[in-house]
N, C-alpha and C positions, 0 to 999 in steps of 0.2 A: 531479424531481431534487429535494431538499429544500435551501433557500435561506435561511433561520431561522437567524440568530443564535443561540451559547450563550452563554450571559452568566456559568453560573456553572458553570465546570470545577473538578475537584477541584485543590487546589494541590497541588505535589511534595507537599509535607511532609504535606497530607492522605492520598495515596497510599503514602509510606512508612509510614506508620502502620497504613494497611488490610492493605496487602499484609504485614506483618512479623509476621500472624501464623502460628502453623505449618501452619494448614491450604494454605497456600502454598508451603513447606518446598519441597515435591519436583514444583513447575512444569517442565510439560516442552514446553508450546506457549503463546504469547503472541502476542494477536492487537489492531491498533490499527486500527479505522476508522471511518467518519464525515465525510464533506466531504474535505476535506483536514487531514488528523491533522498533517502535518508543516510546518503554519502556525502550530501552536504554538509559543510561544517557546522552551521550556524543553524540547521534547519529547524532545532527545539528553541533556540529563539524566534524564530519566524512564527511557529505556530504557537507560541505561549502570545506574541502580540497580540495573534486573531481571536488566543482565548480572552486578551484580557481586555482588547478593547471591542470588538464585538458582540455587543451585550444579547442577542438575538441566536448567538449560533448553538445550533443545537447538534450539528454531525461534522466530525471532520473525516475524511478517507484518505486512506494512503498505499498507493499502489503499490506493491514491492515487489522486485525480481527475486527476490530470495536467497542473493548470492549471499549475504555476507550477515548471517545468522546470529553473528553475536550483536554486531553493532545495531541490528535493526530489534532487537530484544533490549537491549539497553537502551534507546531514544525511544522504544514504544511506551517504556518504563518510566522514562520522565516525564516524559506527555500525561501519561496518567497520571501521575504524582500531582505534575503542577494544575490538573481538571480537581482531583480529589484533596487537593489542600485550600483552594480556591472554593471549595463544595459547589460545584457546579454542576449540572446536569446535560451535558454533554456527552456525546457517542465518539469514540474513536474504532474507525471500522480500519483494519489493517488487511487489504488483502493482496494474497500473492499467488503473481504466477504458477501455474501447474498445467504447465503442456505437453502430459505425458508421465507414467509414471517409470520409475528404476530407469534404466536406459534410452528410451525412448525420450524423455526429457533431457539427456543430457545431450542428446543428438541434437534437437529443434532448437538448445540455448546455444550447442555446438562448445560445453563447458562440462568435462567429465567430472560426476559429483553433482550434478547439477539436484538431480531428485533427492538425492542423500542430504542435502543443503534445507532442503525444500520441507522436507520432512522433519528435518528435525524442530526447522522455525514454528510449521504448525501445530507439532505437540509440545513445545514451551512456549507459545502463544495460547494455546488451551490452558494449560497451566495457568498462566498469568491471568487468564480471565477468572478462574477461580476466587482470584482478590481483586478482581474489580470487573463487577457487573455490566461497566458500561461499554467494554472489549465489545467488538464485533469481529469474530474472524472468517475472512471466506478466501477461497482459492478462484482464480481465473484463468477459462480454458480457452487459450486462442487457438480456433480451428483453422489449419493450415494441412495443404496436400499431404503435408508427412508427417503428420498425426490425429488427421481423421478418426483411423481405427479405434484410437483410444478414447473417445470421449465417453461411454459405458463405464470405462472402468475408470478413468477420474472421476465421474460422479459417481460411482459406487465408493471410491474414498475418500471424497466429502462425505458420503452419510453415513459412513461408518465412524468417520471423525465428528459428526453430526457438527459440522459446519456449512456454512449457506459457500454454492460454486455459480458463477455468473461463467456466459459461455458465449465467446464472442467469435465475431468473425474477422478477418482483414480483408479490405476490399484495397486492391491495387489499380490504378486507373490513371492511364494519361490523359483521361478528359476534365481534368482537373489543375 
């Protein structure tokens, strides 16, 4: 799992300038991923820009590592409030990484308490979904040699929580 710090992100003004092109007028789906995108201080403003200017927008997807549950819940709530306040029909999908249950998740991420944080976040997103029907909650399981035996348990976890489960495989190659 990448732990490199990105130093040169686009500013909000640069994002607005780039996405103000006609090419993006009919944008329907917008995905944010990479570590924990909700750590970006102005991410809610970035997403509000798209909500306010892309009239064909139907879905926003946020991939989260789940390691900052309180922050993720706050910013998710802020985004949902903005959608509701403007009476828009936009789904917000929050997809939380879950690479194993209990200590296996801690081993994969290299951070003690990972699964506890992910589980807390998932439970609270499910609660938030009761107030916002446009919130879709999913987990994403990344198949790695260290966790391949966890796949059935993670899918069972998703089924028990009544949420979606995406299964991904990481390919690392020197040919690219």
